[in-house]
N, C-alpha and C positions, 0 to 999 in steps of 0.2 A: 503494498499500500506508500501511497508515497509520505511527506513529509508532514501532511493534514490527517493522517490517522487517530481517528479518536476506537475508543475503548467501551464497552459496558462492562461493567461489577453489577454481578448478583448475590444478594446474600440473601438464602436459603433457606427457610426455619423449618422446609419440611426434612433436610439432611443434616441440619448442624454444618453445612460446608459454604465456603464463598467461589464463584466460580469468576471469569474476568474472560471476553471473548475481543476482538479486533472485528470493529465492523465492516465488514465489506458494502459494496458497491450497491449491490444488489438490495442492502439491507437502506441502506438512505434511499435509493429510487426508490422505492416499494415506505418507506416510511413506519409499517407498523412493527415496531421492535417487538409489541405483546405480542403478538403472531408470532413472529418470530422464538422469542422465548419462552412460548410453548410445542412449539416443536422441538424445539433443545430437553423438552422434557419438566420445563420448570413449573409448577405451580403458583401463577401470579398471585394469586390470595391468598399467599404466605412467603410473596416473596416482594423485598425491596431491590430497586433498581435502579441504577444512574450512571450514564454516556458521560465520561471526560477524555480530556486528551492523552496522558499518559499514561502509560500499562505498571504494572504492578499495585502491589499492597505493601503496606507500611508498617510492620508491628515490631514489636520494641524498640526501633528508632534507626530500626533498618529497612531497606525496601526487598522486596523479597520477591521474585517474578513467577506469574504463574504459568505454566502450561500446561 
């Protein structure tokens, strides 16, 4: 993806995990992030999510990358 990549991070309370995906062009064209996240298997009634510019999750003052 280009230098203006975006990422979506999901707090999934169903399984107590954090997921992070790079947003692909077709996501931007479609604009329906919730449908796409549901297709990835997330139950959106028990999740919180956000779109942001930089990858990684910060824990205990360290940046960890999610693959």
